[in-house]
C-alpha positions in Angstrom: 109.4 137.5 29.1 112.7 137.9 30.9 113.2 139.9 34.0 114.6 143.1 32.9 110.9 143.3 30.6 108.9 142.1 33.9 110.4 144.4 36.1 109.8 147.4 33.4 106.2 146.0 34.0 105.8 145.8 37.7 106.7 149.0 38.4 104.6 150.8 35.8 101.9 148.6 37.7 102.9 149.6 41.2 103.4 153.3 39.9 99.6 153.4 39.0 98.4 150.8 41.9 100.4 152.5 44.5 101.3 156.0 43.6 98.4 157.2 41.6 100.1 157.0 38.3 102.6 159.5 39.5 106.1 159.3 39.0 107.0 162.3 41.5 105.6 160.5 44.1 107.7 157.3 43.4 110.6 158.5 43.1 110.6 160.5 46.3 109.3 156.9 47.5 112.6 155.7 46.2 114.9 158.8 47.0 115.5 158.4 43.0 115.8 161.2 40.6 112.3 161.5 38.7 114.4 161.5 35.4 116.1 158.2 36.0 113.1 156.9 37.0 111.0 157.8 34.1 113.4 156.6 31.7 113.7 153.1 33.3 109.1 153.1 33.4 109.8 153.5 29.2 111.9 151.1 29.0 114.8 152.5 28.0 117.5 150.1 29.2 120.4 151.2 31.4 123.1 148.8 32.3 122.7 148.1 35.6 119.1 146.9 34.7 120.8 144.7 31.7 123.0 143.5 34.4 120.6 142.5 36.9 118.5 141.0 34.1 120.8 138.7 33.0 121.7 137.8 36.4 118.1 137.3 37.5 117.0 135.5 34.3 120.3 132.9 34.9 119.0 132.0 39.0 115.4 132.1 37.5 114.1 134.4 39.7 110.5 136.0 39.1 109.0 139.3 40.7 106.0 139.4 43.1 104.4 142.9 44.4 103.8 143.3 47.8 101.1 141.5 49.4 100.6 139.4 46.2 102.3 135.9 47.3 103.2 133.4 44.9 99.5 130.9 44.4 100.1 127.7 45.6 99.6 124.3 43.5 96.5 123.2 44.0 97.6 119.9 42.8 97.5 117.2 45.0 99.5 113.9 45.2 97.3 110.6 45.8 97.5 108.3 48.8 95.4 105.0 48.2 93.8 104.0 51.5 92.1 100.4 51.2 91.6 100.7 47.8 89.2 99.2 45.9 89.7 97.2 42.6 86.4 96.8 40.7 86.3 93.3 38.7 87.7 94.6 35.3 90.9 95.5 36.7 91.6 92.5 39.6 94.1 91.1 36.7 96.1 94.3 36.4 96.4 94.7 40.6 96.3 97.6 42.2 97.2 101.1 40.5 100.2 103.3 41.6 99.3 106.0 43.8 102.1 108.0 42.3 100.8 107.8 38.8 98.0 110.0 39.5 97.3 113.5 40.6 94.3 115.0 42.6 93.0 117.8 40.9 90.3 120.6 42.4 87.3 120.9 40.5 86.6 124.2 41.8 83.7 125.6 40.1 82.0 126.1 36.6 82.8 128.6 33.4 80.7 129.8 30.9 80.0 132.3 28.0 79.8 135.3 29.8 81.0 136.4 33.6 82.1 133.6 34.9 81.6 132.2 38.5 84.8 130.4 39.1 86.6 130.4 42.8 89.9 128.8 42.6 89.4 128.7 46.5 86.5 126.7 46.2 86.9 123.3 46.1 83.8 121.5 45.4 85.1 117.8 44.6 88.3 116.3 43.4 89.1 114.5 40.3 91.9 111.6 39.5 94.4 112.5 36.6 96.7 109.8 35.4 100.0 111.6 35.2 101.6 109.8 32.4 99.6 110.6 29.8 101.4 113.3 26.9 99.1 116.2 27.3 99.3 116.0 31.1 103.1 115.5 31.2 104.9 118.4 32.3 101.8 119.9 34.2 102.1 120.7 38.0 99.7 123.5 39.0 96.4 122.1 37.9 92.6 122.8 38.6 89.0 121.4 36.9 86.7 123.3 36.2 83.2 122.4 34.8 81.0 124.3 31.3 78.2 125.8 33.2 74.7 124.0 31.7 73.3 126.9 29.9 76.9 127.4 28.3 76.8 126.9 24.3 79.6 129.3 23.3 82.3 126.2 22.4 80.1 123.9 21.2 80.9 121.4 19.4 84.8 121.4 21.0 82.9 121.6 24.3 79.2 121.3 25.8 77.7 122.1 28.9 78.6 119.9 32.3 81.7 119.1 30.1 85.1 119.1 32.7 88.3 120.9 31.2 92.1 120.7 33.0 93.7 123.3 33.6 97.3 124.4 34.0 97.8 127.7 35.6 101.6 128.1 35.2 101.1 128.1 31.6 99.2 131.4 30.3 102.0 132.0 27.1 99.8 132.3 24.1 102.4 130.7 21.8 99.8 130.6 18.9 96.3 132.4 17.7 93.2 130.1 18.5 94.3 128.0 22.0 91.9 127.7 24.3 92.3 129.1 28.1 90.2 130.1 31.1 89.8 133.6 30.6 89.3 136.7 32.6 87.4 139.6 32.0 88.8 142.7 32.9 88.2 144.2 36.2 87.9 139.9 37.2 89.4 138.8 40.6 88.4 135.2 40.5 87.9 133.1 37.7 85.6 133.5 34.3 85.2 131.4 31.2 86.6 128.7 28.2 87.9 131.3 24.9 90.0 130.7 22.9 92.7 133.1 22.6 94.5 135.4 20.3 97.2 138.2 20.5 97.1 140.6 17.9 99.8 143.9 18.0 98.8 147.6 16.7 101.1 150.1 16.8 102.0 150.6 20.7 98.8 148.5 22.0 98.5 145.0 22.6 94.7 143.8 21.7 93.6 140.7 23.6 90.7 138.6 21.7 88.3 136.1 23.0 86.4 134.3 20.4 84.1 131.1 20.5 83.6 128.2 18.6 80.1 128.9 18.7 80.5 132.7 16.8 76.9 133.0 15.6 75.8 133.2 18.6 78.6 134.8 20.9 80.8 137.3 19.0 84.3 137.8 19.7 85.5 140.2 22.4 88.6 142.4 22.1 90.2 144.1 24.9 93.4 146.2 25.1 96.1 144.5 27.0 97.3 148.1 28.5 94.2 149.7 29.1 92.2 146.9 30.3 94.4 144.3 31.4 97.1 146.6 33.4 99.5 145.4 30.6 99.6 141.8 32.5 99.0 138.4 30.5 98.5 137.0 34.1 95.6 139.4 34.9 93.5 137.7 31.6 94.7 134.2 31.1 94.1 131.9 34.2 95.8 129.0 32.9 95.5 127.1 29.7 93.0 124.2 28.9 95.2 120.9 28.4 92.6 117.9 28.8 88.8 117.6 28.6 86.5 115.1 30.0 83.3 115.0 27.7 80.1 113.2 27.2 80.5 111.6 23.5 76.6 110.3 23.8 76.0 113.7 22.8 78.2 113.9 20.0 
């Protein structure tokens, strides 16, 4: 999504949040003609908007609503302090600290409403950053599958731990695994496969499980349920998992 599209989306979101959906109130606050504002909100492109969009895209600018500052990266660099080398690794020597991330383990995720809190760090997990699946990912958190959740069996079992990239929320192909929210949730949620489906002027967000007999798909409207913001639905993509192979 380019800057122009993001600007239109955020203006419509601000219209609902700050002006109760009344365009006249927003136009009066901005000292602008309501007709001109209506054209922009409906996505009717203008020369100035196209120009600003191209400049912003070239500069890599992003839009953040007032009071919604950018999320701080959760991932931390590692510094070894008197690191102990176990017998199996004595010949290899001490590992290089710059080859690892410390990723926060923040909670649990299940098949129903989640209990993940991105601010409550339970522990930290070391991640080898040169692993192919990890390269290029920097803002990550780890989430444990809730003890009673079997919705993603056989791919994921209860107590498995997944690594989630908060910067990766784009649905590039149907069926990718993500940490998702239900409508109205402000914290975390559950681990599901996700598919986007276009229907007329509406985009449907479909959450589904690998264990579909016990967990039917959930279908939401991106526009009606998530304020037309994918970031309200998706916390991040699952890029790695730690699994107890004795149960496979």
